[in-house]
N, C-alpha and C positions, 0 to 999 in steps of 0.2 A: 730606618734605612739599615740597621745593623742587620735585622730580622730578615729584610727583602734580600740582603748580601748573603746570609745564609741559606734561606729557602732556595734562590736563583743559583747559587754558588758563582757567584760574580766579584770580581775585587775592588769594592767600592771603598775607597778612602773616605771614613766619616769625616775626616777633617783635612780637606786637600789643601796642599802648602800653597797652591796658587789660587786660593780663591777667598775674596772675590778679586777680581784682576779687570784690567780694561779690557773688554770682550769687543770693542767698538768693530775692529776689522774683521773679527767671526761673524758679528751680526750682518755685517754687510754683505759678507760672501753670501751667507744662508739667503739672503731677498734677493742677491743678484742670480742665485743660482734658482730661486723660484720664477725670477722674472724669465729666466732662459727655458724654463721647462724641465729643469734639471732634478735631479733627486733630493731635494732641501731637506726632507727628512733624515734621508740616510747621512747627508753631511751633518745635521744637526745631532744626530747619534755618535758620530765619530769626534764631533768637538767636545760632547760631553764627556765621552770616554777619555779625551784626553786630559781634562780635568779630573774626574773621579776616580777613573781607573790608573791613569799612565803618570800623574804627578806632574803634568806639563801645565805651562801657562798660554792661555789664549793671546796672551800680550805679544807673545814671540812669533812672527810670520813663517817661521820654518814650523812651528808646532800646526800652525792653521793650513800651511800647505801639505804636509804629512797627512793630517786628519781627511782633507780633500782626495788625496790619492788614496787612502784605505777606502773613502767612500765611491772610487771610481771616478773621481772629478779631477780637473785639472784646475787649482786655484788661480795661474795667472791667465788662464784663456776666461775662466767666469769673469774675473777683474776687468780684462780686455773689452767684453763684450757689456759690461755693465754701465749703469748710469753715474755720476758723479758722486763722490762723497756724499755732498750734499743733500742731494735726492735720494740717495739710498738711506740717509740719518733721517730725511723727511718722511720716508714710507715706514722706517722704523717706529716712528712718531705716531704715524697714522695707523699702523697695525696695533699699535699698544693702547691706544683710545678706544680701535675697535673691540679690542678683547677687554678695557676695563667697561666698556658702554655695555657689551655683552655679559657682564656680571664675571668676568673670568678674577681669580683673585690669588692663583697659585699656580705650581707647575707640577705634573703634566695636568693642563686644562682640557677638555673637550667639549664642544656647544654644537649641539645637535641643531636642525634646520627646526625645529619646535622652540629650540631656546633652553633646552633642557642642558644643564651642565654636569658633566663627570669629571671630578678632581681627585688626583692623587693615582698613583698607579695599583693600590689596593681596591681601585674601582674599574681596573681595565676589563676583567670579565664580566662587569655589568653592563659596561660600554659597549662590549662585543655582542653581547646579548640585545640590548637595544638596536644596534647596527643590524643586525640579523632580522630584526622586525620590521625594520624599515624596507628592506629589499624583498621581504616575501609577502 
């Protein structure tokens, strides 16, 4: 991560003050965004930046709300249109089991329809190449 921080010129904290933390509310919001057809990926990136760049905790509702705002989303609206916490937690478990069944073992991981897995950000160039082959 130190090398990527230098190569990409981004302020990654190698040992974030608030990691790990209770990220259940943040995970629920990402799933709610996905269910509502909103940009869950961008929300995930902003939540990650909160932890790894901004030294914030995902256990704080204000941190989550501000991350959503930076992603162009409204956390309160997402939650209002979302299923219950229990249902969101069930979906989280379902998605986790699907990832494990597909062979995912770390983040980031990308699984192509063929089942081929690309793991780690140092493989993103290879993933991009594989995706271009799929669409050509």
